[in-house]
N, C-alpha and C positions, 0 to 999 in steps of 0.2 A: 525613514525616510530622511532625504536631504532636509537642509535648512529653509528651502523655499517651496517646504510640501503642501503647506495652506494656499498659496497663490496656485501652485499647481493643481489641488484639487478643484479650486473654483474655477479653473482655464478648461477642466476636463468636464464639469458639470455640463450635462443635457449633449455631450459631443457624441456625433456618430461615428461607429467602428464598423467593420464588416465582421467581426467575432469578437465577442465578450466573453473570458474564461474566468469562471471564479474557483480559486483555488491554485496553487502555485507549488503541488507536488509532483511527483515523476507523472501522473497521469494529464495535468495541465500543460506542463513544461514540454511533454513530448507532443501533444496535441498542438501546441504552439510552433513546434520545430517544424512540423509536417505540412504546415499551412503556406503557401506561396508567399514568398517575400513582399509582393505587391499588396497582400491585404495590411489594412490596420488592425490590429488587435491590442486591446485591453485586458491584462490580468489583475484580480484583485485575489489580494490574501488577506485572510480575517485579521492575522496579527503579523509578525516578522516573518520573512523567509525564512527564519530556521526553525519557527514551530510549525513544521508540517510531518505528519506521520512517516513520510517516505524516508526522512532522515533517520528514522528509529529501525529500519529494517536491518535486521543481523545478520540473519542465516545465508541468504543469496538468493539467487534467481535460477528458478530451475529451467532446463532447457533439452529439447531434443539430441540424443547422444549422435542417432545417424538413422537412416531409413528403418533399419531393423528394431529399433528400439520406438517406432511408433506406436504401436498396438499396447505393446506395455505399458507406454505412460500415459496412454488414452486409458488404459485400465485400472492404472494407479489412481489416477483422477477420479474416476466413477467410483471406484470402490470407497475412497475416502470421503466423497460427497453423497454417501448410501443411495448411489443410483439414482437420485433425485435432479442430477444434472441436465442440464440442456446438451444433448449428444452433439450437435451442429456447432456448437459454442467451443466446448472441449477439443472437437476435431480442429477447429480453426486455430485455437491457441497452441496447440501442439505443433502443427505444420507450419505456422508462420513464426515459430521461436528461434528457428535456425537467423532467420532474418533480423530479426530484432538483436539477437547476439552481433551480427555482422554491422548493424546500424550503430550500436554502443561502441564496440571496439573502433569503428572509423571515428565517433566522436571524443574518443579518447579516454574512455572509461578503463581503467586499470584491472581488470580481473585476473587473480593470482593463475601463475603459469608453472607449469612443470619443468623441470631441468631442461628437456628439450624443446620447450619453448610453446608447448601445446597447452590450452586452456585446462587448468586443475578442474576438477570436480570432486565435490563431496556428497554424503547420503545424509538423506534427512528421514525422519519418521513416514512411513507408508509409501517411502519410494522401494520399487522393487530393484533400483540400481542407484549408483552414484553419478546422477547426474545436475547435481545444482553448482552453478558458476558463484564465485566469491571474491568479494575483496576484504582481506583480513575479516573482522566481524562487525565491519561497517558499510556492508554492500548498500544499502539504501543511502547512504550518504553519499558514498562515492560516485552512485550514478545520478544523484540529486544533484548535487554541487557542479557536477560535468554539464548537464542538460541546463543546468542555471547559466552557467558562464555562456555557454553558446547563446541563450535567449538573450541575456543583458545586451550581446554584442552587436544584437540585430536591432537595426533602426525603425523596424516597423512595429515593434512590440513594447508597449507601456505598462511599466507594474507599480500598482498601488499598494504599498504595505497597512496595515491597519484600516483595512476598508473592509468591514462587514456587510456581506450580502443580507438585507433583510426582506427583499420580496423581488418578484419578477414583473417585469413589463409585458403586459399582453395587448393585442390589439386584431381586433377581428379573427379571434380564435388563433392567433400565432404569437409565440413569444417573440419580441421584439427588444428586449433589453433588461437591465437589472436595476435595482436601486439597493443603494449600499450606505452606510452609515460610516463617516470620516471619523478621525481622532477626536474633532470637537463634538459629535454627537449630532453632526447635521445631515440630515438624507439628502442624497445625491442619484441622479440618474445617468445612467450610460445605455446609450442605444446600439444594438448591434442585429445585423440582419440574421445571424444565427448566435445561440448562447450555449455554451457548454459548462455544464455543473460538474466539478473535479472536487469536491467538497470534504471528501473524506468520510471516515465513520460516524461512530455513536461513543466513544470510550469516554466520553466526558459526563455522560449522563450515567456512570456507574461509579460506586465507591472505590475501587479498584480496580486498574486498567493499565496496560501497556502504553493507550495512546495520550497524547496531550489533552489536556484538559478543556481545550478549546473544541475539540470535535464533539459536536453535539446533535448532528443529525441535519443541518440546515437545510441541504439541498435537498433531503426527502420530505422535510416539512415544508419547505417553499413550495416545491414542484406539486406537492399534494395538494397545497390551497389552490392551485389552478386547475385542478381536475387529472392532472398527470397520475397514469397508474403506477401504482407500487403494489411490491408483493413481497413475502415471507418476510415480514418485520421481525419476525421471532427467531430467525434463524442468524444467532451470535455464537461466534466462537470464542471459548475459553482457552487459553495456551495454558499449558499444564506446567511449565516450568519458569516462575518469575523468583528474582530474589526477595525473600521474606524478611521484612523489617518491622513489621507491626506498625509501619507509621500510614499505612492507607494513602490514598492519591496513585500517583503514576507509579506502577510498578518498572522495576529495572528487567527487561527480559533477558532470559539466559537461553541464547540461540538452541534451537534444536538440533542443530548440527553437532555441537556438544555431544549429545547422546551418538549421532551418526559417527563420533569418531570414538566413542568408546564409555563416556561417562554413565554411571549407572546410578540409577535411585535407591536409596535405601530408607528402611523404617527406621523407628525409633532405637531399634536394637542393632542399628548399622549391617540389615542385611537387606539385600535384594528380593523386592515382591513382586515385580512386574516386568512385563516385554518392555524397553523403555521405548522402542520403535513402533509402537500402536499408534493408529492415528489420534490426532490430537483430542478429539473428542472422546474417545475411549480410555485414552491414557488419563486425562483430566478425571475422569468420573472414578477411575481406579484409584487415582491419588485422594481424590475425596472420601473415597470409602477406606482407605487406611487410616486418612487422620481422624475421621469419624471412630473407627475402633479403638484408637491409641488416645483420643481427646485431644489432640495437639493441633496445632495452628500450621504445621509445615511437616514434611518430609526433607530428606537429604540427597544431596547430588553430589557424587564422587569423582574426582578426575583422575583417582590413581591409575587408571587404564589407559589414559590419554597420556601419550608421549611428551614430555617437557617441552621440545621444541615447536608442537604443535600449540600447546597453552599458549607459549611465549611468542608465536608467531601466527597463528589463525586468530587464537582467542586472546590477543593483548589487552583490547579494550574491556573486556569483561572480567579479565585477571586484574587489571588496575581499579576498575570500578569495586570489585569484591574487596580487594587488599583497601581500598578508601573506606569501605564498610567494616573491616576489622577481618576480613576473613584471607587466608591464604590458600588459593585453591589447589595449589601445588603440596601443600601439608596436611588439608584438611577437607571433611566435605562442606559444603554450605547449604543452609536452609532455603527451601524453594515452596512454593504453593502457585496452584492455578490462579489467575485473574483473567478479566475480560480482555478479548486480544481483536478481534475482527468481526466484520458484519457482512454476511453472505446475501442478506436481502437487499432491498432500496428500491431505485426507481425502475422499473421496468423500462428495458431497452430490448431493441430488437438485435441478434447475435450479429448481423451483418455490418452493421453502420453505427451501432450504439445510439440511433434515435430513439427518444421517449415519444409517448403516446400523444405529446403537444408538439405540433408543428413546430420548428425553427429551434427546438431545445434537444439537445444531447446530453447524455450523462456517461460520464467515464470513471474509472477506478472504484474506489469502495462504496462510492455514493451509488452507483448502479448497481442494478440484479441483471446479468446478461445469462444468469445461469449456469457459467462455468463451474462454479464450486460446489454446486448443489447443498446438502445440507452442511456440511463440514468441510472447510479447504483443505485440500492438500497444501503441506508445508512448502514454501518458495516459489508458489504459484501467484500471488499478489501483486509483486512486481511485474511480473510476465502479464498477467491479465490486464495491470494499467497501461502498459506499452502496445500490445498487441491493439488493445481497443480503441486507443486515444488515437493511435495511428489510424486506425478505419475509421474514425469519426473525421479526423481533419481529411482524407480523402472524398468522404461524402461531402463534405461541406466545399471542398474546391472543387467537386464535380457539378454542385448544385450552382455555385455562383459561374463558373463557366458556361452553363446553361442560360442562367437568369440574363447574362450579359450578350449571348450570342443573338 
């Protein structure tokens, strides 16, 4: 925050807003951008704006190829989720994906393109087709920084960093605000006619995770304290391939699209032992089984069959990070192991508007459970989920506000 952050905090304490959004990742930012400019919006970031999981999404964002792909994309999502998905949520996700792509391109997101100018697509595990849009291997950062830039330029949005939500404010059975702890440890109140929780996942509760440690399920915990319905809290996804260092803490993700582009998993004898494009849960189980048989801490990922230009272009940040850790993926396989990655359960919301069971409270992104992912998320559906359903939440809030003032 700026040098006058403490004065700014005191000035805001107890102030009324039209909407309070808790979380400044893709879901929170896109919700803010889809609310009317006339609304007064407060956004709370638990730590710095750079410390949100959206920044870490490497592989890309899945989106419908064309009308003929609709049923295939739906089936891929259902199959990966073991058919425990809410089918209406899945259909909404798929059908609205082309508009989300248009929105992002209009805002300036730099998706990779083919030589003829069309959007480039890559394939990831459990996708029957190459339908994943990407920007190098930092798609999440590209989208998040683009959205953040637009939000910052809006005069109706106030962003507070180092503002950790500790509770919700409830009045006569309706959520009317949030209580947050500032950088000095002081509890402050922010009132809003509607509150949107976009607080992310639960990775900080695990010894090894691809998530930032600050992600500790705050939204679920606080919503549950106020009687909001939650569901499937045991639906946690393990990512099959993170760089194994033996250090613990946040694990560096090796994008699934690397395997989509031809990287192979090897056992201790440097032999392939599994279909690399299995859904994440099945592949993680196969890797754990292989490590158990070998008594090892990791298996190996080889980029030998990935063309050099693809490694240095599409995967240049992975290449550099591995180089920094002492591995040249152009010359040798790297040690990889599974780690906690994503939370499919969370605060129950309806599939239409992302409303929770507590009036006045919405939840979007990983902290919500709209049923779109089932028991296991299909690769590269997380960014799309956050964007589709945060936009729907914003539209519902806008409608409600118009009706309230008519």
